[in-house]
C-alpha positions as CSV (number, residue, x, y, z in Angstrom):
1,M,-3.5,-13.8,-68.9
2,I,-3.1,-12.2,-65.5
3,G,0.4,-11.6,-64.2
4,K,2.1,-12.4,-67.4
5,A,5.9,-12.0,-67.0
6,W,7.6,-9.2,-68.9
7,T,10.1,-10.4,-71.5
8,S,13.5,-8.8,-71.9
9,E,12.4,-7.3,-75.3
10,E,9.0,-6.1,-74.0
11,F,10.1,-3.6,-71.4
12,P,12.5,-1.6,-73.8
13,Q,9.6,-1.6,-76.2
14,L,7.4,-0.1,-73.5
15,L,9.9,2.7,-72.8
16,S,10.1,3.4,-76.5
17,E,6.4,3.7,-76.8
18,L,6.3,6.1,-73.8
19,K,8.9,8.3,-75.6
20,E,6.6,8.3,-78.6
21,K,3.9,9.6,-76.3
22,K,1.6,6.7,-76.9
23,T,-1.3,6.4,-74.5
24,F,-1.5,3.6,-71.9
25,K,-4.4,2.2,-73.8
26,E,-2.4,2.0,-77.0
27,I,0.5,0.4,-75.3
28,A,-1.7,-2.1,-73.5
29,E,-3.3,-3.1,-76.8
30,A,0.1,-3.6,-78.4
31,H,1.3,-5.7,-75.5
32,G,-1.8,-7.7,-74.9
33,R,-2.1,-6.4,-71.4
34,T,-4.5,-4.2,-69.4
35,E,-4.0,-0.5,-69.0
36,N,-3.5,-1.1,-65.2
37,A,-0.7,-3.6,-65.9
38,I,1.0,-1.0,-68.1
39,K,0.5,1.8,-65.5
40,F,1.8,-0.4,-62.7
41,K,5.0,-1.3,-64.6
42,V,5.5,2.4,-65.5
43,L,4.9,3.4,-61.8
44,F,7.4,0.8,-60.6
45,Y,9.9,2.0,-63.2
46,A,9.3,5.7,-62.3
47,C,9.8,5.0,-58.5
48,N,13.1,3.3,-59.2
49,K,14.3,6.2,-61.4
50,V,13.5,8.7,-58.6
51,L,14.3,6.7,-55.4
52,V,17.2,4.5,-56.6
53,E,18.8,6.4,-59.4
54,G,18.1,9.9,-58.1
55,Q,16.6,11.2,-61.3
56,S,14.4,14.3,-60.9
57,Q,10.6,13.8,-60.7
58,E,10.2,16.3,-63.6
59,L,12.3,14.2,-65.9
60,V,10.5,11.0,-64.9
61,L,7.2,12.6,-65.5
62,E,8.3,13.8,-68.9
63,E,9.6,10.3,-69.8
64,T,6.7,8.3,-68.5
65,G,3.6,10.5,-69.2
66,L,2.5,10.0,-65.6
67,T,0.8,12.9,-63.7
68,A,2.5,14.5,-60.8
69,E,-0.2,13.1,-58.5
70,E,0.2,9.5,-59.8
71,L,4.0,9.7,-59.3
72,Q,3.8,11.2,-55.9
73,G,1.2,8.7,-54.7
74,A,3.5,5.8,-55.9
75,L,6.5,7.4,-54.2
76,D,4.6,7.8,-51.0
77,R,3.4,4.2,-51.1
78,R,6.9,2.9,-51.9
79,S,8.6,4.9,-49.2
80,G,6.0,3.9,-46.5
81,K,4.1,7.1,-46.2
82,F,0.7,5.6,-45.4
83,V,-2.3,6.7,-43.5
84,A,-1.5,6.9,-39.8
85,V,-3.5,4.6,-37.6
86,A,-3.5,4.1,-33.8
87,K,-3.0,0.3,-33.9
88,P,-2.0,-1.7,-37.0
89,V,-3.4,-5.2,-37.5
90,P,-0.4,-7.6,-37.2
91,L,-1.4,-10.6,-39.5
92,V,-3.3,-11.1,-42.7
93,K,-5.8,-13.7,-41.3
94,P,-7.1,-11.3,-38.6
95,M,-7.3,-8.5,-41.2
96,V,-9.6,-10.6,-43.4
97,K,-11.8,-11.4,-40.4
98,K,-11.8,-7.8,-39.3
99,A,-12.6,-6.6,-42.8
100,T,-15.9,-8.4,-42.7
101,K,-16.9,-6.5,-39.6
102,L,-15.6,-3.0,-40.3
103,A,-17.6,-0.3,-38.4
104,N,-16.2,2.9,-39.8
105,L,-13.6,4.6,-42.0
106,T,-11.0,4.4,-39.3
107,D,-11.2,0.6,-39.3
108,I,-11.0,0.5,-43.0
109,L,-7.9,2.7,-43.1
110,A,-6.3,0.5,-40.4
111,V,-6.8,-2.6,-42.6
112,V,-5.6,-0.8,-45.7
113,N,-2.5,0.5,-43.9
114,S,-1.6,-2.9,-42.6
115,V,-1.9,-4.5,-46.0
116,Q,0.3,-1.7,-47.5
117,T,2.9,-2.2,-44.8
118,L,3.0,-6.0,-45.4
119,L,3.3,-5.5,-49.2
120,T,6.0,-2.9,-48.8
121,H,8.0,-5.2,-46.4
122,Y,7.6,-8.1,-48.8
123,I,8.7,-6.1,-51.8
124,A,11.7,-4.6,-49.9
125,T,12.8,-8.1,-48.8
126,H,12.0,-10.1,-52.0
127,G,12.5,-7.5,-54.8
128,E,10.2,-6.8,-57.7
């Protein structure tokens, strides 16, 4: 099932499995989820630990088993450090139209940046 909600018991179990140094694959199998679902939940948790609770990145890396690059990428996305573009696309509908006519990498990055900005704004105003 895609987008299955996390139960109140499941997330502490995930943290326990991370402390046991289980792989994302092992954890995913135990929870009946994809590896990407596990990694996304862990990245969200890691970002909160660093950005909200002020925990050091080193401790978060040790606790979660993420790589420094994975954590830094998630922190950059969460804090709005995206690829700079000359003119962001304002609405989703025009982005979809434009995506079908992309001419070059700059156009692709502009669309990606706009989607990231919209998602970041949505998450910031609506929570997890």
